[in-house]
Legacy VTK file of the C-alpha trace (Angstrom):
# vtk DataFile Version 3.0
C-alpha trace
ASCII
DATASET POLYDATA
POINTS 435 float
11.988 75.955 6.189
13.128 78.609 4.192
10.708 81.858 4.847
8.069 82.727 2.855
9.340 86.099 1.997
12.815 84.465 0.490
10.788 81.798 -1.174
8.443 84.552 -2.731
12.339 86.765 -3.642
13.911 84.010 -4.949
11.634 81.845 -7.497
12.231 82.001 -10.672
15.462 83.799 -10.547
18.493 83.434 -12.556
21.277 81.436 -11.218
24.440 80.696 -13.527
22.116 80.724 -16.569
19.432 78.169 -14.951
16.129 79.858 -13.816
15.917 78.081 -10.306
12.086 76.590 -9.142
11.915 75.977 -5.313
9.264 74.193 -2.849
8.957 72.593 0.534
11.465 70.365 1.496
10.983 67.308 4.394
12.922 64.721 5.032
11.157 61.558 4.746
10.572 59.719 8.376
12.491 56.450 8.615
11.220 53.767 10.948
13.573 51.035 12.226
12.427 47.803 11.391
11.181 46.563 14.496
10.464 43.218 12.787
13.455 42.282 11.499
15.667 43.012 13.893
14.403 42.109 17.728
15.571 44.569 20.752
19.409 44.087 21.712
18.919 42.806 25.225
16.406 39.962 23.915
18.872 36.890 25.088
16.191 33.566 26.034
19.002 31.119 25.423
22.635 30.251 26.392
24.286 29.641 23.364
25.101 31.795 20.754
25.537 31.383 17.009
28.430 33.703 15.626
28.787 34.707 12.076
30.583 36.998 9.718
29.253 40.379 7.926
32.692 40.708 6.143
32.389 40.716 2.246
33.370 36.829 2.463
30.182 36.112 4.301
32.259 33.953 6.728
34.638 33.271 9.726
37.498 32.519 8.137
38.651 28.922 7.201
41.814 29.790 8.772
40.009 30.451 12.637
40.718 27.407 14.916
38.535 26.538 18.079
41.317 27.796 20.161
41.312 31.327 18.745
37.627 31.477 18.751
37.474 29.924 22.768
39.799 32.407 23.343
38.215 35.671 22.345
34.862 34.565 24.048
36.946 33.581 27.484
37.932 36.783 27.239
34.374 38.704 27.303
33.138 36.586 29.837
34.461 34.654 32.456
31.966 31.590 32.535
32.439 28.494 30.962
32.471 28.722 27.362
32.489 25.441 24.423
32.273 24.970 21.097
29.309 22.485 20.622
29.168 22.394 16.609
33.025 22.080 15.294
32.041 21.705 11.096
30.521 25.104 11.310
33.703 26.671 11.244
34.470 25.635 7.793
30.979 26.626 6.592
31.180 30.066 8.420
30.090 30.023 11.498
29.989 28.335 15.372
27.903 27.799 17.806
29.057 28.911 21.009
27.180 27.321 24.768
28.184 29.582 27.664
27.353 28.448 31.234
24.235 30.680 31.990
22.015 33.129 29.865
23.495 36.301 31.544
27.184 35.023 30.443
25.703 34.605 27.156
24.312 37.862 26.498
27.707 39.971 28.274
29.305 37.828 25.411
27.221 38.919 23.527
27.227 42.943 24.109
31.502 42.450 24.096
31.803 40.660 21.064
29.302 42.044 18.995
31.347 43.514 15.618
34.648 42.351 17.133
37.342 41.199 14.482
38.468 37.792 15.121
41.284 36.644 12.164
39.912 39.830 9.796
36.755 39.227 10.038
33.778 41.421 12.131
31.709 38.638 13.372
27.820 39.307 14.052
26.162 36.976 17.046
22.631 35.779 17.293
21.286 33.948 20.367
20.576 30.015 18.952
18.187 27.707 19.845
18.380 24.145 18.677
14.954 22.643 17.181
12.742 20.646 18.991
12.669 17.492 16.927
9.504 15.362 18.057
9.134 11.612 17.896
6.849 10.399 14.778
4.144 8.850 17.401
1.600 8.051 14.705
4.079 6.299 12.495
5.566 4.241 15.651
3.426 2.169 18.256
4.629 1.322 21.391
6.647 -2.095 21.258
4.033 -3.557 24.136
1.292 -2.392 22.273
-0.075 -5.960 21.165
-4.248 -6.294 21.177
-4.200 -8.897 18.381
-3.606 -12.653 19.036
-2.158 -13.092 15.763
0.792 -11.936 14.699
2.622 -11.277 11.033
6.056 -12.262 10.621
7.595 -11.040 8.111
11.150 -11.567 5.921
10.470 -15.534 5.745
12.979 -17.866 3.458
11.231 -19.034 0.511
12.490 -22.041 1.641
11.133 -22.638 5.203
8.220 -25.210 5.568
5.365 -25.084 7.880
7.025 -27.300 10.602
10.006 -25.159 10.943
8.404 -22.052 11.341
5.949 -23.665 14.241
9.008 -25.101 15.885
10.307 -21.754 16.393
7.224 -20.470 17.367
6.372 -22.942 19.987
9.581 -22.579 21.962
9.006 -18.941 22.005
5.705 -19.707 23.663
4.133 -22.222 25.340
0.576 -22.076 24.284
-0.973 -23.757 21.023
0.224 -21.852 18.228
-1.076 -21.980 14.407
-0.417 -21.085 11.159
-3.120 -19.585 9.468
-2.813 -19.119 6.278
0.033 -21.348 4.454
0.402 -19.603 1.290
1.573 -16.835 2.667
5.234 -18.607 3.224
6.250 -18.696 -0.166
5.796 -14.895 -0.406
7.901 -14.614 2.685
5.514 -13.992 5.181
2.999 -15.955 7.708
-0.467 -15.274 9.960
0.785 -17.029 13.124
-2.369 -17.759 15.662
-1.497 -17.967 19.300
-4.188 -19.018 22.251
-4.061 -16.065 23.791
-2.925 -12.313 23.376
-0.199 -12.598 26.740
1.107 -15.639 24.242
1.619 -13.920 20.962
3.165 -11.066 23.226
5.271 -13.123 24.862
6.222 -14.915 21.323
7.095 -11.340 19.370
9.497 -10.117 22.161
11.051 -13.214 21.878
11.388 -14.218 18.305
11.511 -10.315 17.343
14.636 -10.332 14.651
15.895 -14.530 15.301
17.339 -16.349 12.473
14.814 -18.576 10.820
16.600 -20.563 7.850
19.265 -17.572 7.219
16.873 -15.135 7.451
16.092 -12.167 10.364
12.430 -12.280 10.556
10.085 -9.126 11.465
7.085 -9.818 13.502
3.923 -7.477 13.861
0.559 -7.562 15.070
-1.961 -8.675 13.055
-5.443 -7.831 12.370
-7.938 -9.180 9.633
-9.200 -5.807 7.435
-12.820 -5.073 8.174
-14.428 -5.417 5.009
-17.944 -4.006 4.561
-19.120 -5.029 1.172
-22.230 -6.585 1.668
-25.021 -6.097 3.881
-26.169 -8.559 6.670
-26.794 -11.824 5.195
-30.682 -12.411 5.719
-32.582 -15.619 6.620
-34.119 -16.178 3.100
-37.554 -18.053 3.282
-37.616 -20.856 0.470
-41.083 -19.985 0.248
-41.064 -16.808 -0.382
-40.176 -17.020 -4.385
-42.898 -19.665 -4.942
-45.165 -17.338 -3.178
-47.062 -15.039 -6.092
-47.061 -12.188 -3.417
-45.699 -13.274 -0.385
-45.376 -9.830 1.441
-48.423 -8.660 -0.154
-47.693 -5.589 -1.771
-51.330 -6.333 -4.049
-53.202 -4.635 -1.415
-51.161 -1.312 -0.970
-52.751 -0.409 -4.669
-55.647 -0.088 -6.284
-57.491 0.695 -9.871
-59.169 3.366 -7.996
-55.713 4.980 -6.565
-54.358 4.951 -9.764
-57.301 7.031 -11.767
-56.658 9.240 -8.802
-53.859 9.871 -8.702
-54.001 10.695 -12.832
-51.612 7.998 -13.555
-53.332 7.334 -17.130
-52.843 11.062 -18.332
-50.410 10.415 -21.047
-48.461 13.504 -23.426
-49.745 14.875 -27.085
-50.149 12.021 -29.671
-47.485 13.805 -31.328
-44.887 12.813 -28.720
-45.450 9.061 -28.737
-43.158 6.650 -28.558
-44.464 4.340 -31.027
-42.897 1.357 -28.935
-45.544 2.646 -25.910
-48.624 2.341 -28.444
-49.332 -1.084 -26.593
-50.056 0.287 -23.552
-52.312 3.362 -24.941
-56.161 2.831 -23.973
-56.950 5.570 -26.381
-56.539 9.401 -27.184
-59.263 12.258 -26.480
-58.681 15.773 -26.957
-55.220 15.369 -28.769
-53.587 13.591 -25.731
-52.927 9.328 -24.937
-54.765 8.093 -22.532
-52.556 5.062 -20.579
-54.475 2.193 -20.275
-54.742 1.386 -16.534
-55.708 -2.398 -16.143
-52.339 -3.218 -17.806
-50.288 -0.687 -15.188
-51.769 -1.966 -11.721
-50.243 -5.805 -12.569
-47.279 -4.408 -13.744
-46.853 -1.686 -11.003
-47.809 -4.751 -8.803
-44.778 -7.112 -9.907
-42.666 -3.894 -9.453
-43.529 -3.688 -6.383
-42.934 -7.586 -5.417
-39.580 -7.213 -6.886
-38.563 -4.227 -5.006
-39.693 -5.741 -1.689
-37.502 -9.321 -2.527
-34.196 -7.118 -2.990
-34.839 -5.471 0.189
-35.494 -8.866 1.974
-32.221 -10.169 0.853
-30.562 -7.082 1.965
-30.070 -5.512 -1.646
-28.708 -1.843 -2.378
-31.573 -0.090 -4.088
-31.337 3.165 -5.511
-33.907 5.536 -6.455
-33.522 8.096 -9.561
-34.881 11.369 -11.390
-33.640 13.893 -13.339
-37.321 16.690 -12.556
-36.085 19.328 -10.266
-39.665 19.538 -9.046
-39.576 15.779 -7.401
-36.075 16.068 -6.074
-37.178 16.853 -2.350
-39.840 13.629 -2.651
-37.470 11.177 -4.573
-34.457 11.967 -1.795
-36.488 11.500 1.047
-38.268 8.655 0.287
-34.983 7.169 -0.054
-33.911 8.260 3.164
-36.945 6.917 4.719
-36.238 4.047 3.645
-32.903 3.777 3.781
-31.490 3.431 0.735
-29.759 5.714 -1.900
-31.118 8.032 -4.553
-29.430 10.056 -7.466
-31.778 13.033 -8.689
-28.753 15.309 -10.149
-26.658 15.343 -13.196
-25.875 11.323 -14.378
-22.220 11.203 -15.894
-22.085 8.796 -18.122
-19.575 5.376 -17.829
-20.554 5.826 -13.671
-21.044 2.139 -13.466
-19.114 0.816 -16.559
-15.900 2.728 -15.498
-16.743 2.238 -11.844
-13.715 0.829 -10.937
-11.412 3.908 -12.239
-13.800 6.055 -10.616
-14.590 5.074 -7.115
-11.927 1.710 -6.645
-11.945 -2.120 -6.789
-13.837 -1.946 -3.494
-16.598 -0.259 -5.298
-20.444 -2.019 -4.916
-23.455 -0.888 -7.496
-26.715 -1.031 -6.827
-28.582 -4.257 -6.776
-32.163 -2.424 -8.240
-32.690 0.926 -9.953
-35.965 2.530 -9.889
-36.488 5.294 -12.227
-39.767 7.510 -11.040
-38.913 9.453 -14.599
-36.599 7.955 -17.113
-36.537 10.857 -19.207
-33.409 13.256 -18.778
-34.905 15.772 -20.845
-37.754 16.078 -23.078
-36.443 14.875 -25.962
-33.069 12.769 -24.241
-33.558 9.386 -22.307
-31.920 9.354 -18.910
-28.243 8.434 -19.218
-28.125 6.098 -15.653
-31.046 3.515 -17.756
-28.218 2.985 -20.491
-25.235 2.229 -17.583
-27.970 0.065 -15.621
-28.406 -2.126 -18.840
-24.481 -2.290 -19.493
-23.673 -3.522 -15.829
-26.720 -6.176 -16.068
-28.943 -4.478 -12.971
-32.330 -4.745 -13.390
-34.649 -1.605 -13.260
-37.708 -0.590 -12.570
-39.220 2.519 -14.802
-42.047 4.967 -15.223
-43.282 5.161 -18.442
-44.798 7.462 -19.510
-46.212 7.782 -23.679
-43.116 9.295 -24.296
-40.548 7.187 -23.152
-38.546 4.240 -24.695
-39.227 0.628 -23.107
-36.610 -1.401 -24.631
-33.797 -1.212 -21.227
-36.211 -1.103 -18.504
-36.617 -4.759 -17.050
-40.055 -3.659 -15.401
-41.757 -1.229 -17.134
-44.472 0.224 -15.537
-47.079 2.735 -18.014
-47.708 5.754 -15.976
-47.895 9.633 -15.816
-44.490 10.677 -14.933
-44.830 14.575 -14.531
-47.395 15.540 -11.969
-46.802 16.045 -9.025
-49.712 13.544 -7.250
-48.286 10.400 -9.356
-44.614 11.068 -8.146
-46.382 11.010 -4.359
-48.054 7.530 -4.998
-45.194 6.001 -6.740
-42.885 6.791 -4.199
-45.334 6.094 -1.370
-45.948 2.553 -2.601
-42.236 1.828 -2.904
-41.391 2.856 0.326
-44.245 0.762 1.895
-42.974 -2.428 -0.059
-38.886 -1.740 0.866
-39.798 -1.230 4.160
-41.833 -4.868 4.157
-39.242 -6.722 2.240
-36.312 -5.257 5.458
-39.393 -6.151 7.754
-39.407 -9.854 6.845
-35.004 -10.139 7.205
LINES 1 436
435 0 1 2 3 4 5 6 7 8 9 10 11 12 13 14 15 16 17 18 19 20 21 22 23 24 25 26 27 28 29 30 31 32 33 34 35 36 37 38 39 40 41 42 43 44 45 46 47 48 49 50 51 52 53 54 55 56 57 58 59 60 61 62 63 64 65 66 67 68 69 70 71 72 73 74 75 76 77 78 79 80 81 82 83 84 85 86 87 88 89 90 91 92 93 94 95 96 97 98 99 100 101 102 103 104 105 106 107 108 109 110 111 112 113 114 115 116 117 118 119 120 121 122 123 124 125 126 127 128 129 130 131 132 133 134 135 136 137 138 139 140 141 142 143 144 145 146 147 148 149 150 151 152 153 154 155 156 157 158 159 160 161 162 163 164 165 166 167 168 169 170 171 172 173 174 175 176 177 178 179 180 181 182 183 184 185 186 187 188 189 190 191 192 193 194 195 196 197 198 199 200 201 202 203 204 205 206 207 208 209 210 211 212 213 214 215 216 217 218 219 220 221 222 223 224 225 226 227 228 229 230 231 232 233 234 235 236 237 238 239 240 241 242 243 244 245 246 247 248 249 250 251 252 253 254 255 256 257 258 259 260 261 262 263 264 265 266 267 268 269 270 271 272 273 274 275 276 277 278 279 280 281 282 283 284 285 286 287 288 289 290 291 292 293 294 295 296 297 298 299 300 301 302 303 304 305 306 307 308 309 310 311 312 313 314 315 316 317 318 319 320 321 322 323 324 325 326 327 328 329 330 331 332 333 334 335 336 337 338 339 340 341 342 343 344 345 346 347 348 349 350 351 352 353 354 355 356 357 358 359 360 361 362 363 364 365 366 367 368 369 370 371 372 373 374 375 376 377 378 379 380 381 382 383 384 385 386 387 388 389 390 391 392 393 394 395 396 397 398 399 400 401 402 403 404 405 406 407 408 409 410 411 412 413 414 415 416 417 418 419 420 421 422 423 424 425 426 427 428 429 430 431 432 433 434
């Protein structure tokens, strides 16, 4: 450090025509890169990787295995061997020692030494650990089915010749369960027991049948859960007007107390709902409950029939106020609901969106058919295009044309929505109890 007195004296002085400036200076502190360089004595393997650090970045192509071995034998009394000779032409070599101590001694002795004009660098080396792919290859004895799938069969192979080959491999009963696969190069072969199938697999694997070497695997039929369990259907159910006794669930008084008769302002009326309107009071439409009651009972009866036959039922409503109520109702009766924005084409383009194995609902229950005050719910069109029957609660501003079972009623009050949800839940549960 320059004393303060010298700094004050020389600051701004002229040296060879230049006015100098003087500041304190400290050498920067350089920390060793610990992450890049392991400690010199950290040898945990008895194999070393020898590389070159000269300009050509490789061990001289003229370096022979013998000269490399000679250099390392001189550095260590232990046994030395070159484990990968092919690396010599690429500028590196893998050198094996008898022990870790011998490898450490050779590394410390030979590090930076000159071999055939090149300065080498040495590191310890470990071969990468390769785990077998257990998930892709099942154990050879893992046969859990008495059915085998035989592949790589010649198209000219007959059912009789295939049976003859497998009967010779197993004394148990053998049958071809799918003859159509023979023309496609495979066959499904059934055995009497799992032990017989395993014996046949071990005996016939890789054998030649009609000039083709066959491949045999255990076979299981895929589980396809496309349909709910088939219900026992009573033939008299459709002949009875109220087989599930849903008509007794609701009365005219219940509808009146739930304010189902309240409609919208006369100015928002849809003319196609005019037939269901009883009158008008103070500028608001009043719905005719004498028409609503039988239509609601028919809708409940249809929902019960669909449920009794294992049909899938979906509840739909776009009003955020009733989202929890509608979703809770669907959960209580073991069905589905959709109360968010509906993307057009969800049903008509279902195979592209969800795959070919998708199953659409068998009934849609709309507790509200409006998306907004000025727009019909998009799902109404999707249900109609795919010929799925629908039940819809229709206020005076709704369009009833695309609804299979229209039910005129107030669709935007909580008490009326609670009544609808409770009635449909009871009807569905009654239908399911008759399965």
